[in-house]
C-alpha positions in Angstrom: -9.3 3.2 -21.1 -5.7 3.7 -23.0 -5.0 6.7 -20.8 -6.4 4.8 -17.4 -3.9 2.4 -18.1 -1.2 5.1 -19.1 -1.3 6.5 -15.7 -2.1 3.2 -13.8 1.2 2.2 -15.1 3.1 5.3 -14.1 1.7 5.4 -10.5 2.9 1.7 -10.7 6.4 3.0 -11.4 6.8 5.8 -9.6 5.4 2.9 -6.4 8.7 0.8 -7.4 10.9 3.5 -7.4 9.8 5.0 -3.8 9.7 2.0 -2.6 13.2 2.1 -0.8 12.0 5.0 1.0 8.0 3.4 1.6 9.8 1.1 3.8 11.5 3.0 5.8 8.0 4.3 7.2 7.1 1.6 8.9 4.0 1.3 6.8 3.8 -2.5 7.4 4.8 -3.1 10.6 1.1 -0.7 12.4 -0.5 -1.4 15.2 -3.8 -3.4 14.4 -1.3 -5.2 12.0 -1.3 -9.1 12.6 2.0 -11.0 12.9 2.1 -14.8 14.1 5.9 -16.6 14.5 6.7 -20.4 15.4 9.0 -21.6 14.6 9.8 -21.5 10.7 6.6 -20.3 10.2 5.4 -16.8 9.9 2.1 -15.2 9.0 1.8 -12.0 7.9 -1.7 -10.1 7.5 -1.2 -6.1 7.3 -4.8 -5.5 8.1 -4.4 -2.0 9.4 -1.7 -1.0 6.9 -4.4 -2.4 4.0 -7.7 -0.3 5.6 -4.7 2.9 6.2 -4.1 2.6 2.3 -7.5 1.8 1.3 -8.5 4.8 2.8 -6.0 6.9 1.4 -6.6 5.8 -2.1 -10.0 6.1 -1.4 -9.7 9.7 -0.7 -7.6 10.7 -4.4 -10.0 9.1 -6.3 -12.6 11.2 -4.6 -10.3 14.3 -5.3 -9.1 13.4 -9.4 -12.7 13.0 -9.8 -14.0 16.1 -8.7 
């Protein structure tokens, strides 16, 4: 359990450090992401981005379990 928490913490720290470069990739502006803008209200639901991140994470977990 301790090893898992350390790996998770390190991964979150790396994600935080890489965040400025990740936002430049346009990951959360993919076709299929739902954006509704009306007046001063904005609703954003990144369905395509969430599916893509889930697939990448699942692939990485599958690779590291082998």
